[in-house]
Every structure is written in structure tokens, then in C-alpha cells.
C-alpha positions in Angstrom: -13.2 -4.9 -7.3 -10.0 -3.1 -8.6 -7.6 -3.9 -10.6 -3.6 -3.0 -12.0 -2.7 -3.6 -15.6 0.7 -3.7 -16.9 2.9 -5.4 -19.7 5.3 -8.2 -18.9 8.0 -10.2 -20.5 7.9 -13.8 -20.3 9.8 -16.7 -21.3 8.0 -20.2 -23.0 9.2 -23.4 -22.9 11.7 -22.8 -25.7 13.0 -19.5 -24.2 11.6 -17.4 -26.8 10.8 -14.3 -24.9 7.2 -12.7 -25.4 4.8 -9.6 -24.0 1.9 -10.6 -22.0 -1.0 -8.3 -20.3 -0.6 -9.2 -16.7 -3.7 -8.2 -14.6 -4.2 -7.7 -10.3 -6.9 -7.5 -8.5 -7.0 -7.2 -5.1 -6.9 -4.1 -2.5 -3.8 -3.2 0.2 -3.6 -1.9 3.5 -1.5 1.2 4.5 -0.7 1.6 7.9 1.1 3.8 10.2 2.5 2.5 13.4 4.1 3.7 16.5 6.6 2.5 18.6 7.0 3.2 22.1 9.2 0.9 24.3 9.2 -1.9 21.8 5.4 -2.0 22.2 4.0 -1.2 18.3 0.7 -0.3 17.3 -1.3 1.2 14.7 -2.4 4.5 15.0 -3.8 5.2 11.5 -4.8 2.8 8.3 -6.8 2.6 5.4 -7.9 0.0 3.1 -7.7 1.2 -0.3 -8.0 -0.5 -3.9 -4.5 -1.8 -5.1 -4.0 1.1 -7.9 -4.4 4.1 -5.4 -1.0 5.0 -4.7 0.5 5.7 -1.5 1.3 9.2 -1.3 -2.6 9.8 -2.2 -3.3 8.9 1.4 -0.1 10.5 3.6 -2.0 13.6 4.4 -5.2 11.8 5.9 -2.8 9.4 7.7 -0.6 11.4 9.7 -3.9 13.8 10.2 -5.6 10.8 11.8 -2.5 9.6 13.5 -1.9 13.2 14.5 -5.9 12.7 16.3 -5.0 9.7 18.2 -2.0 10.3 19.6 -2.9 14.1 20.6 -0.6 17.5 20.0 2.3 15.8 22.2 5.8 15.1 20.7 7.9 12.1 21.5 
């Protein structure tokens, strides 16, 4: 499983601030939707580890959407 670690500032019950390490585990779904005449449908999607940035998926998702939708322009 993938994880993301970062330092955060928290406050205890006495109002004192302290730093702690927060770890999140999981995956995320990144998708492109097409909207035509009020109908929405997914044309491309990727399920990736939480630490993968969406920018790295952009070309792959757009290429996949063009393969699904074809060469026509809306």
C-alpha cells in the first residue's frame, strides 16, 4: 500500500503547539468526464497510489479519452 508522510502542527488540550508526523495510506481515482446534453460519463480513469501526482497521468488519460471518443471535436 502507498503512503504519504508530512509534518503537521497540532495543539494539545492545554493549548500548547507541537509538531507531529502524519501518515496517510491509500489510493485515489483520477478520471476525465465527458458532458454532452446534460449527460455525464467517464471516458478515462486511473486508480493510483495516493503519492502519485495527477500531472503525471494527464497525457495518459487524455490519450485514452481520445481513443474512446474518436477524432471528432465537440
